[in-house]
VEXDREN-2710 file (C-alpha; in Angstrom, 1 decimal):
% VEXDREN-2710
k/r/px/py/pz
1/MET/10.4/17.2/16.0
2/SER/12.2/13.9/16.2
3/HIS/11.2/10.8/14.3
4/ARG/10.1/9.1/17.5
5/ALA/8.1/12.2/18.6
6/HIS/6.3/12.1/15.3
7/LEU/5.4/8.5/15.7
8/LEU/4.0/9.0/19.2
9/SER/2.6/12.5/19.0
10/LEU/-1.2/13.1/19.3
11/ARG/-2.4/16.7/18.9
12/ILE/-5.5/18.1/17.4
13/GLY/-4.4/20.2/14.4
14/HIS/-0.9/18.9/14.4
15/ALA/-0.2/19.6/10.7
16/LEU/-1.7/23.1/10.9
17/ARG/0.3/23.9/14.1
18/GLU/3.5/22.9/12.4
19/VAL/2.8/25.0/9.3
20/PHE/2.3/28.1/11.4
21/ALA/5.3/27.3/13.6
22/ASP/7.5/27.1/10.4
23/GLY/6.0/30.4/9.2
24/TYR/3.1/31.0/6.8
25/SER/3.2/33.9/4.2
26/ARG/0.9/35.5/1.7
27/ALA/2.7/33.7/-1.0
28/ASP/1.9/30.4/0.7
29/LEU/-1.8/31.4/1.0
30/LEU/-1.9/32.1/-2.7
31/LYS/-0.4/28.6/-3.4
32/ASP/-3.0/27.0/-1.2
33/LEU/-5.8/28.9/-2.9
34/ILE/-4.8/27.7/-6.3
35/ALA/-4.3/24.1/-5.1
36/GLY/-7.5/24.1/-3.2
37/ILE/-9.6/25.4/-6.1
38/THR/-8.0/22.8/-8.5
39/VAL/-8.6/19.8/-6.2
40/GLY/-12.1/21.1/-5.3
41/ILE/-13.1/21.1/-8.9
42/ILE/-11.8/17.6/-9.3
43/ALA/-13.6/16.5/-6.1
44/ILE/-17.1/17.6/-7.2
45/PRO/-17.9/14.9/-9.7
46/LEU/-15.9/12.3/-7.8
47/ALA/-17.8/12.9/-4.6
48/MET/-21.1/12.5/-6.4
49/ALA/-20.0/9.4/-8.3
50/LEU/-18.8/7.7/-5.1
51/ALA/-21.9/8.5/-3.2
52/ILE/-24.0/6.9/-6.0
53/ALA/-21.7/3.9/-6.1
54/SER/-22.2/3.6/-2.3
55/GLY/-26.0/3.4/-2.8
56/VAL/-27.0/6.9/-1.8
57/ALA/-27.9/10.1/-3.5
58/PRO/-25.1/12.2/-4.9
59/GLN/-25.5/15.2/-2.6
60/TYR/-24.4/13.1/0.3
61/GLY/-21.0/12.7/-1.3
62/LEU/-20.8/16.5/-1.6
63/TYR/-21.7/16.8/2.0
64/THR/-18.9/14.5/2.9
65/ALA/-16.3/16.4/0.9
66/LEU/-17.6/19.6/2.3
67/ILE/-17.8/18.8/6.0
68/ALA/-15.4/15.9/6.6
69/GLY/-12.8/17.5/4.3
70/ALA/-12.7/20.7/6.4
71/ILE/-12.8/19.0/9.8
72/ILE/-10.0/16.6/9.0
73/ALA/-7.9/19.3/7.4
74/LEU/-8.3/21.5/10.6
75/THR/-7.5/18.7/13.0
76/GLY/-5.3/16.3/11.1
77/GLY/-1.6/15.3/11.1
78/SER/-0.8/15.5/7.4
79/ARG/-0.2/18.8/5.6
80/PHE/-1.4/17.8/2.2
81/SER/-4.1/15.1/2.6
82/ILE/-7.5/15.7/1.0
83/SER/-10.3/13.8/2.7
84/GLY/-13.7/12.8/1.4
85/PRO/-15.6/9.8/0.0
86/THR/-13.3/7.3/-1.6
87/ALA/-13.7/4.2/-3.8
88/ALA/-12.2/2.0/-1.1
89/PHE/-15.4/2.2/1.0
90/VAL/-17.8/1.3/-1.8
91/VAL/-17.6/-2.4/-1.2
92/ILE/-18.6/-1.9/2.4
93/LEU/-21.1/0.9/2.1
94/HIS/-23.1/-0.3/-0.8
95/PRO/-24.4/-3.5/1.0
96/LEU/-25.1/-1.4/4.1
97/ALA/-27.2/1.1/2.1
98/GLU/-29.1/-1.8/0.5
99/LYS/-29.9/-3.5/3.8
100/TYR/-30.2/-0.5/6.3
101/GLY/-30.6/2.5/4.0
102/LEU/-28.9/5.9/4.5
103/ALA/-29.5/5.8/8.2
104/GLY/-27.7/2.5/8.7
105/LEU/-24.8/3.7/6.6
106/LEU/-24.5/6.9/8.6
107/LEU/-24.7/5.1/12.0
108/ALA/-21.9/2.7/10.9
109/SER/-19.8/5.7/9.9
110/ILE/-20.2/7.2/13.4
111/MET/-19.3/3.9/15.1
112/ALA/-16.2/3.7/12.8
113/GLY/-15.3/7.3/13.8
114/GLY/-15.4/6.3/17.5
115/ILE/-13.1/3.3/16.7
116/LEU/-10.7/5.5/14.9
117/VAL/-10.5/7.9/17.9
118/ALA/-9.9/5.0/20.2
119/MET/-7.1/3.8/17.9
120/ALA/-5.5/7.2/18.0
121/TYR/-5.5/7.4/21.8
122/ALA/-4.1/3.9/21.9
123/ARG/-1.2/5.2/19.7
124/LEU/-1.8/2.6/17.0
125/GLY/-0.9/4.9/14.1
126/ARG/2.6/3.6/13.8
127/PHE/1.5/0.0/13.4
128/ILE/0.3/0.6/9.8
129/GLU/3.8/-0.2/8.6
130/TYR/3.2/-3.8/9.8
131/ILE/0.5/-4.5/7.2
132/PRO/2.3/-6.2/4.2
133/GLU/2.0/-4.7/0.7
134/SER/0.5/-8.0/-0.5
135/VAL/-2.4/-7.5/1.8
136/THR/-3.1/-3.9/0.8
137/LEU/-2.7/-4.7/-2.9
138/GLY/-5.0/-7.7/-2.5
139/PHE/-7.9/-6.0/-0.9
140/THR/-7.6/-2.8/-3.0
141/GLY/-7.6/-5.0/-6.2
142/GLY/-10.7/-6.8/-4.9
143/ILE/-12.4/-3.6/-4.2
144/ALA/-11.6/-2.4/-7.7
145/ILE/-13.2/-5.5/-9.2
146/VAL/-16.4/-5.1/-7.1
147/ILE/-16.7/-1.4/-8.0
148/ALA/-16.2/-2.1/-11.7
149/VAL/-18.9/-4.9/-11.7
150/LEU/-21.3/-2.6/-9.9
151/GLN/-21.0/0.0/-12.7
152/ILE/-21.9/-2.4/-15.5
153/THR/-25.7/-1.7/-15.2
154/ASP/-25.3/2.1/-15.5
155/PHE/-22.5/1.7/-18.1
156/THR/-24.8/-0.3/-20.4
157/GLY/-28.1/1.2/-19.4
158/MET/-29.6/-2.1/-18.4
159/THR/-32.2/-2.3/-15.6
160/ILE/-32.0/-4.8/-12.8
161/ASP/-34.8/-4.4/-10.3
162/LYS/-32.8/-6.0/-7.4
163/MET/-29.1/-6.6/-7.6
164/PRO/-28.2/-9.9/-5.8
165/GLU/-25.9/-9.6/-2.7
166/HIS/-23.2/-12.1/-3.7
167/PHE/-20.6/-11.5/-6.4
168/ILE/-21.3/-14.6/-8.5
169/ASP/-25.1/-13.9/-8.3
170/LYS/-24.4/-10.4/-9.5
171/LEU/-22.5/-11.7/-12.5
172/ILE/-25.3/-14.1/-13.3
173/ALA/-27.9/-11.4/-13.1
174/ILE/-25.9/-9.1/-15.3
175/SER/-25.3/-11.7/-17.9
176/SER/-29.0/-12.6/-18.0
177/HIS/-29.9/-8.9/-18.8
178/PHE/-27.4/-8.3/-21.6
179/GLN/-30.2/-8.2/-24.1
180/GLN/-31.4/-5.0/-22.4
181/ILE/-28.3/-2.9/-23.2
182/ASP/-29.4/0.6/-24.1
183/LEU/-27.3/1.8/-27.1
184/GLY/-27.6/5.5/-26.1
185/SER/-26.3/4.9/-22.6
186/PHE/-23.6/2.5/-23.9
187/ALA/-22.4/5.1/-26.4
188/ILE/-22.1/7.9/-23.8
189/ALA/-20.2/5.5/-21.5
190/LEU/-17.8/4.4/-24.2
191/PHE/-17.3/8.0/-25.3
192/THR/-16.6/9.2/-21.7
193/LEU/-14.2/6.3/-21.2
194/ALA/-12.4/7.1/-24.5
195/VAL/-12.0/10.8/-23.6
196/MET/-10.6/9.9/-20.2
197/ILE/-8.0/7.6/-21.8
198/VAL/-7.0/9.9/-24.6
199/TRP/-7.1/13.3/-22.7
200/PRO/-3.9/12.7/-20.5
201/ARG/-1.9/12.2/-23.7
202/LEU/-2.6/15.7/-24.8
203/GLY/-0.2/17.0/-22.1
204/THR/-2.7/19.4/-20.5
205/ARG/-2.9/19.9/-16.7
206/ILE/-6.7/19.8/-16.8
207/PRO/-7.9/16.5/-15.2
208/ALA/-9.3/14.1/-17.7
209/HIS/-12.7/13.6/-16.0
210/LEU/-13.7/17.2/-16.3
211/PRO/-13.7/17.5/-20.1
212/ALA/-15.0/13.9/-20.3
213/LEU/-18.1/14.7/-18.2
214/VAL/-18.7/18.1/-20.0
215/LEU/-18.6/16.4/-23.4
216/ALA/-20.7/13.6/-22.1
217/CYS/-23.4/16.1/-21.0
218/LEU/-23.3/17.7/-24.5
219/LEU/-23.6/14.3/-26.1
220/GLY/-26.5/13.4/-23.8
221/ILE/-28.3/16.7/-24.9
222/VAL/-27.7/15.9/-28.5
223/LEU/-29.1/12.4/-28.1
224/SER/-32.2/13.7/-26.3
225/TRP/-32.9/16.0/-29.3
226/GLN/-32.9/12.9/-31.4
227/GLY/-35.4/11.3/-29.1
228/ILE/-32.9/9.0/-27.3
229/ASP/-33.3/9.5/-23.6
230/VAL/-30.4/8.7/-21.3
231/ASP/-30.6/8.4/-17.5
232/THR/-29.1/11.5/-15.7
233/ILE/-28.5/12.6/-12.2
234/GLY/-31.6/14.7/-12.5
235/SER/-33.8/11.9/-13.8
236/ARG/-32.5/9.3/-11.3
237/PHE/-32.5/11.4/-8.1
238/HIS/-35.0/13.9/-6.5
239/TYR/-35.3/16.0/-3.4
240/LEU/-38.2/17.5/-1.6
241/LEU/-39.0/21.2/-1.9
242/PRO/-40.4/23.2/1.1
243/SER/-43.8/22.9/-0.6
244/GLY/-43.6/19.1/-0.4
245/GLU/-43.2/18.7/-4.2
246/GLN/-40.2/16.7/-5.7
247/ALA/-37.5/18.5/-7.7
248/PRO/-35.0/16.7/-9.9
249/GLY/-31.3/16.4/-9.2
250/ILE/-29.6/17.5/-6.0
251/PRO/-30.8/20.1/-3.4
252/PRO/-29.1/23.5/-3.9
253/TYR/-28.8/24.3/-0.2
254/LEU/-26.7/23.5/2.8
255/PRO/-26.9/20.2/4.6
256/THR/-29.0/20.2/7.8
257/PHE/-28.4/18.6/11.2
258/ASP/-30.4/15.5/12.0
259/TRP/-29.9/12.4/14.1
260/PRO/-28.7/9.7/11.7
261/TRP/-31.1/7.1/13.0
262/ASN/-34.0/9.4/12.2
263/ARG/-33.1/9.4/8.5
264/PRO/-34.7/6.8/6.2
265/GLY/-33.8/3.1/6.3
266/ALA/-34.0/0.7/3.4
267/ASP/-37.9/0.8/3.6
268/GLY/-38.0/4.6/3.5
269/GLN/-39.0/4.9/7.1
270/ALA/-36.9/6.2/10.0
271/LEU/-34.5/3.4/11.0
272/GLY/-34.5/4.0/14.8
273/LEU/-31.8/3.2/17.3
274/SER/-31.4/-0.1/19.2
275/LEU/-28.7/-2.2/20.8
276/SER/-29.4/-5.0/18.3
277/LEU/-28.9/-2.7/15.4
278/ILE/-25.6/-1.4/16.8
279/SER/-24.4/-5.0/17.2
280/GLU/-25.4/-5.8/13.6
281/LEU/-23.5/-2.8/12.3
282/LEU/-20.4/-3.4/14.5
283/PRO/-18.5/-5.7/12.0
284/ALA/-19.0/-3.2/9.2
285/ALA/-18.0/-0.3/11.4
286/PHE/-14.8/-2.2/12.3
287/ALA/-14.1/-2.8/8.6
288/ILE/-14.7/0.9/7.8
289/ALA/-12.4/2.0/10.6
290/MET/-9.6/-0.4/9.6
291/LEU/-9.9/0.5/6.0
292/GLY/-10.0/4.2/6.8
293/ALA/-6.9/4.0/9.0
294/ILE/-5.0/2.1/6.3
295/GLU/-6.1/4.4/3.5
296/SER/-5.4/7.6/5.3
297/LEU/-2.0/6.6/6.7
298/LEU/-0.8/5.1/3.5
299/CYS/-1.8/8.4/1.8
300/ALA/0.2/10.3/4.4
301/VAL/3.2/8.1/3.9
302/VAL/3.0/8.7/0.1
303/LEU/2.8/12.4/0.6
304/ASP/5.7/12.4/3.0
305/GLY/7.8/10.7/0.3
306/MET/6.7/13.4/-2.2
307/SER/7.2/16.4/0.0
308/GLY/10.0/15.4/2.4
309/LYS/7.7/16.4/5.4
310/ARG/6.6/14.1/8.2
311/HIS/3.1/13.4/9.3
312/SER/1.8/12.5/12.7
313/ALA/0.0/9.2/12.3
314/ASN/-1.9/9.3/15.6
315/SER/-3.0/12.9/15.0
316/GLU/-4.2/11.9/11.5
317/LEU/-6.2/8.9/13.0
318/LEU/-7.8/11.2/15.5
319/ALA/-8.8/13.7/12.8
320/GLN/-10.3/10.9/10.6
321/GLY/-12.2/9.7/13.6
322/LEU/-13.5/13.2/14.4
323/GLY/-14.5/13.8/10.8
324/ASN/-16.5/10.5/10.7
325/LEU/-18.1/11.2/14.1
326/ILE/-19.4/14.6/13.1
327/THR/-20.1/14.4/9.3
328/PRO/-23.0/11.8/9.5
329/PHE/-25.1/14.2/11.6
330/PHE/-25.2/16.4/8.5
331/GLY/-25.8/13.5/6.0
332/GLY/-22.2/13.0/5.0
333/VAL/-21.1/9.4/4.4
334/THR/-17.8/7.8/5.4
335/ALA/-14.6/9.8/4.7
336/THR/-10.9/9.1/4.5
337/ALA/-7.9/10.6/2.8
338/ALA/-8.0/10.1/-1.0
339/ILE/-4.5/9.4/-2.4
340/ALA/-5.2/10.7/-5.9
341/ARG/-6.8/14.0/-4.8
342/SER/-4.1/14.4/-2.1
343/ALA/-1.3/13.9/-4.7
344/THR/-2.9/16.4/-7.0
345/ASN/-3.2/18.8/-4.1
346/PHE/0.6/18.6/-3.5
347/LYS/1.5/18.7/-7.2
348/THR/-0.5/21.9/-7.7
349/GLY/1.5/23.7/-5.1
350/ALA/-0.3/23.2/-1.7
351/VAL/1.7/24.3/1.3
352/SER/-0.7/23.5/4.2
353/PRO/-4.1/22.1/5.2
354/ILE/-5.6/25.4/4.2
355/ALA/-5.7/24.1/0.7
356/ALA/-8.0/21.3/1.8
357/ILE/-10.2/23.9/3.5
358/VAL/-10.4/25.8/0.2
359/HIS/-11.3/22.6/-1.5
360/SER/-14.3/22.2/0.9
361/ILE/-15.3/25.8/0.1
362/VAL/-15.3/25.1/-3.6
363/VAL/-17.5/22.0/-3.0
364/LEU/-19.8/24.2/-1.0
365/LEU/-20.1/26.8/-3.8
366/SER/-20.8/24.1/-6.4
367/LEU/-23.6/22.8/-4.2
368/LEU/-25.2/26.2/-3.9
369/LEU/-24.6/27.5/-7.4
370/LEU/-24.2/24.6/-9.8
371/ALA/-26.8/22.1/-8.5
372/ARG/-29.0/22.5/-11.6
373/ILE/-26.1/22.1/-14.0
374/LEU/-24.8/19.0/-12.2
375/ALA/-28.2/17.4/-12.7
376/TYR/-27.5/17.0/-16.4
377/ILE/-24.6/14.6/-15.9
378/PRO/-25.5/11.3/-17.5
379/MET/-25.3/8.2/-15.3
380/PRO/-23.4/6.2/-17.9
381/ALA/-20.7/8.9/-17.8
382/MET/-20.5/8.6/-14.0
383/ALA/-20.2/4.8/-14.4
384/ALA/-17.3/5.3/-16.8
385/LEU/-15.6/7.7/-14.4
386/LEU/-15.9/5.1/-11.5
387/ILE/-14.5/2.4/-13.7
388/VAL/-11.4/4.5/-14.3
389/VAL/-11.2/5.2/-10.6
390/ALA/-11.4/1.5/-9.9
391/TRP/-8.6/0.8/-12.5
392/ASN/-6.4/3.4/-10.9
393/MET/-7.2/2.1/-7.4
394/SER/-6.2/-1.5/-8.4
395/GLU/-2.6/-0.5/-9.1
396/ALA/-2.6/-3.3/-11.7
397/ALA/1.1/-2.7/-12.6
398/LYS/2.2/-3.2/-8.9
399/SER/0.0/-6.3/-8.6
400/VAL/1.4/-7.9/-11.8
401/LYS/5.0/-7.1/-10.6
402/LEU/4.2/-8.7/-7.2
403/VAL/2.8/-11.9/-8.8
404/ARG/5.8/-12.2/-11.2
405/SER/8.7/-11.4/-8.9
406/SER/7.7/-11.9/-5.3
407/PRO/8.0/-15.0/-3.2
408/THR/5.2/-17.6/-3.4
409/SER/4.0/-16.7/0.1
410/ASP/3.4/-13.0/-0.9
411/VAL/1.5/-14.1/-4.0
412/LEU/-0.6/-16.5/-2.0
413/VAL/-1.5/-13.7/0.5
414/PHE/-2.3/-11.3/-2.4
415/LEU/-4.6/-13.8/-4.1
416/THR/-6.3/-14.8/-0.8
417/CYS/-7.1/-11.1/0.1
418/LEU/-8.3/-10.3/-3.4
419/SER/-10.5/-13.4/-3.6
420/LEU/-12.0/-12.9/-0.1
421/THR/-12.7/-9.3/-0.8
422/VAL/-14.5/-10.1/-4.0
423/PHE/-16.5/-13.2/-2.9
424/PHE/-17.0/-12.4/0.8
425/ASP/-16.3/-9.1/2.6
426/MET/-13.6/-6.7/3.8
427/VAL/-13.5/-7.9/7.4
428/ILE/-12.8/-11.5/6.4
429/ALA/-10.3/-10.3/3.7
430/ILE/-8.2/-8.0/6.0
431/THR/-8.3/-10.5/8.9
432/ALA/-7.4/-13.5/6.9
433/GLY/-4.7/-11.6/4.9
434/ILE/-2.9/-10.4/8.0
435/VAL/-3.2/-13.7/9.7
436/LEU/-2.0/-15.7/6.7
437/ALA/0.9/-13.2/6.0
438/SER/1.9/-13.5/9.7
439/LEU/1.9/-17.3/9.6
440/LEU/3.9/-17.5/6.4
441/PHE/6.4/-14.9/7.6
442/MET/6.9/-16.9/10.9
443/LYS/7.3/-20.1/8.8
444/GLU/10.0/-18.5/6.7
445/ILE/11.8/-16.9/9.7
446/ALA/11.6/-20.2/11.6
447/ALA/13.2/-22.0/8.6
448/LEU/16.2/-19.6/8.9
449/THR/17.0/-20.8/12.4
450/ASP/19.4/-23.7/12.4
451/VAL/22.2/-25.6/14.3
452/VAL/25.8/-25.7/13.1
453/ASP/28.6/-27.9/14.6
454/ILE/31.6/-25.6/15.1
455/THR/33.6/-27.9/17.3
456/ASN/36.5/-28.0/14.8
457/ASN/36.0/-24.5/13.3
458/PRO/39.1/-22.4/14.2
459/ASP/37.2/-19.1/13.4
460/PHE/35.1/-19.7/16.6
461/VAL/36.8/-22.3/18.7
462/HIS/40.3/-21.0/19.6
463/THR/41.0/-23.6/22.3
464/LYS/40.3/-27.3/21.7
465/PRO/37.5/-28.5/24.0
466/PRO/37.7/-31.7/26.0
467/LYS/37.1/-35.0/24.3
468/ASN/33.4/-35.8/23.7
469/ILE/32.4/-32.2/24.3
470/ARG/30.6/-30.8/21.2
471/VAL/30.4/-27.1/20.4
472/LEU/27.2/-26.0/18.5
473/LYS/26.1/-22.7/17.1
474/ILE/22.5/-21.6/16.9
475/ARG/21.7/-19.1/14.1
476/GLY/18.5/-17.3/14.1
477/PRO/15.7/-16.4/16.7
478/LEU/14.7/-19.0/19.3
479/PHE/11.0/-18.4/19.2
480/PHE/8.0/-20.7/19.4
481/ALA/7.8/-21.5/15.7
482/ALA/11.4/-22.8/15.6
483/ALA/12.3/-23.8/19.2
484/ASP/11.0/-27.4/19.2
485/ARG/12.7/-28.2/15.9
486/ILE/16.0/-26.7/17.1
487/VAL/15.8/-28.7/20.4
488/GLY/15.2/-31.8/18.3
489/GLU/18.2/-31.1/16.1
490/LEU/20.3/-30.5/19.3
491/SER/19.1/-33.9/20.7
492/THR/20.5/-35.6/17.6
493/GLN/23.9/-34.1/18.4
494/MET/24.0/-35.8/21.8
495/VAL/25.0/-39.2/20.6
496/GLU/28.3/-40.4/22.3
497/VAL/29.0/-37.0/23.9
498/ASN/29.6/-36.0/27.5
499/GLY/28.7/-32.4/27.1
500/LEU/27.4/-29.6/24.9
501/ILE/28.4/-26.0/24.5
502/ILE/25.8/-23.8/22.8
503/HIS/27.1/-20.7/21.2
504/LEU/24.4/-18.0/20.9
505/GLN/26.1/-15.0/19.5
506/TYR/23.9/-15.2/16.4
507/SER/20.6/-15.8/18.1
508/ALA/19.2/-12.3/19.1
509/TYR/15.7/-13.2/20.1
510/LEU/14.2/-15.5/22.7
511/ASP/10.5/-15.8/23.6
512/ALA/8.5/-17.9/26.0
513/GLY/8.4/-20.8/23.5
514/GLY/12.2/-20.7/23.1
515/LEU/12.6/-20.5/26.9
516/SER/10.5/-23.5/27.4
517/ALA/12.5/-25.4/24.8
518/ILE/15.8/-24.4/26.5
519/LYS/14.4/-25.7/29.8
520/LYS/13.5/-29.1/28.2
521/LEU/16.9/-29.3/26.7
522/ILE/18.6/-28.7/30.1
523/ASP/16.3/-31.3/31.7
524/HIS/17.1/-33.8/29.0
525/CYS/20.9/-33.3/29.5
526/GLU/20.5/-33.7/33.3
527/LYS/18.6/-36.9/32.8
528/ASN/21.3/-38.3/30.5
529/ASN/24.2/-37.0/32.6
530/ILE/25.4/-34.6/29.8
531/SER/26.9/-31.3/30.8
532/ILE/25.5/-28.2/29.0
533/ARG/26.9/-24.7/28.8
534/PHE/25.7/-21.6/27.0
535/SER/27.8/-18.7/25.8
536/ASN/27.4/-15.3/24.3
537/TRP/23.7/-14.6/25.1
538/GLN/22.5/-11.5/23.4
539/PHE/20.7/-8.6/25.2
540/GLN/17.1/-9.5/24.5
541/PRO/17.5/-13.3/25.4
542/LEU/19.3/-12.3/28.6
543/LYS/16.5/-9.9/29.5
544/THR/14.0/-12.7/28.9
545/LEU/16.0/-15.1/31.1
546/ALA/16.3/-12.5/33.9
547/LYS/12.5/-11.9/33.7
548/ALA/11.8/-15.6/33.9
549/ARG/13.9/-15.9/37.1
550/GLY/13.4/-19.4/38.6
551/GLU/12.4/-21.0/35.4
552/ALA/15.7/-19.8/33.8
553/SER/18.0/-20.6/36.7
554/GLY/19.5/-23.6/35.0
555/ALA/20.3/-21.7/31.8
556/LEU/21.7/-18.8/33.8
557/ALA/23.9/-21.0/36.0
558/ALA/25.3/-22.7/32.9
559/SER/26.0/-19.4/31.0
560/PHE/29.3/-17.8/30.1
561/PRO/30.1/-14.4/28.6
562/THR/32.3/-15.9/25.8
563/LEU/32.8/-19.2/24.1
564/ASP/36.4/-19.3/25.4
565/ASP/35.1/-19.0/28.9
566/ALA/32.7/-21.9/28.4
567/ILE/35.5/-24.1/27.0
568/GLU/37.9/-23.2/29.8
569/ASP/35.2/-24.1/32.3
570/ALA/34.7/-27.5/30.6
571/LEU/38.5/-28.1/30.6
572/LYS/38.8/-27.2/34.3
573/LYS/36.0/-29.4/35.5
574/GLY/36.3/-32.3/33.1
575/THR/32.9/-33.7/34.3
576/PRO/29.4/-33.0/33.5
577/HIS/28.4/-29.5/34.5
578/GLU/25.9/-29.2/37.3
579/THR/22.8/-27.2/36.2
580/ARG/20.5/-27.6/39.2
END
């Protein structure tokens, strides 16, 4: 399939279709099984940790990896992506869970899924490349900071009845509770963190968080024998048995279908469904959709670079939308492609989306068979895991490099996005970042457009023009941000001249603002009895002039294919050129 076809294609199961079209063997299946089992084992604790960080019980993270992971794999446009809960969403989902409960979070996810489907059918997948790196690094860095701060309470074992909503208030609340640090919890968190830092240096292919969590569980058991109790998944979370009694940990059975709005809100009662609720959740849903689109398509681009394959951006958006539309009906939270898990999937030999389906099966088996064991994982260990996830997500090395070596405008956009994400929210951060980046980019491009006098330059002017006729060259695009300034510079060149010849070979773009400025220039020349001629219009400006018709009649009447033709016309007439 051609590059353009990949950009515009929209098919359910695009990646899976291409794999089977290329040929799929038993050897490929074996590779997918190994990769899927590996990444499934990695995903189990991460899915639980991210659900907890989002403000809901850990099983909902497993439901997400199980259902959304399989749906998106079957319907998506990237061969190697692994979808599930990700750290990027925590900054949006945690406030939703606090204000609206599980029901509000699930409803927002459904709305985001609908937006993603609409984006796919609008063929917006290819526009991801227009989001600057300074914007993505800014909001991912801000998300990482927020996630890390949210983990301080579990990391240290302190108890805060009600965490404030705003970031500064969170820091104040945490600092006021430092005397409550639980040494047992703190010791387990530090131990887990140390194992995760040291383990990769051993050169083993086993992911660091697996031995870290196993050893943390053992340390927690040892501490409990010494009379030091540490909060665990089993002590923190409970579920209802068929008898109505509560059991610790996570339920060892499959998720069940239910309308999201019938699930509990922040007060523990069914949230209900209303138009006002939908309107309240719409900004969060939009932020979820935008972040999900960015995260999933950036992941696909990274995987394309690693594998040499090409993804279908619109097909991937469609799959992400379908996954988020369906999963919440079974209790799963927002899902998108996870870059770290997807990269691991490819590095361990994955060939097709079947590896992602195997990953979902592994999560399913863990839910059914290992629920009791998972209940022993200490909460401080999960906090340490999430801090490492936040650090990896921040891409600190890239951010430092950007600040040190990039233009001031990029640094300003990066710091703006990071600050707004931390102190306000994702909607404001993404919107402001893109707008600011666009404005600064236009400012820089506009500054590149200038006017050069080439009257006596033999490289351009081969025939001497008539006396008092000045030849000027415009370099750069004639668009709204530069047009008025350029017209002003041209006006300063009209002193003691009878005519102007504007050479436009190096101006390849003309918009409505530039067209208006050209018309003003022609009117000014007519008023002052100065002839004006244009030469070497490029294709896009000519197309704009042709589309404008009557408004551009003056410019078209005074236009010549070459500079020599314009000078020859000036020599022939010797009087101001009529542009009416």
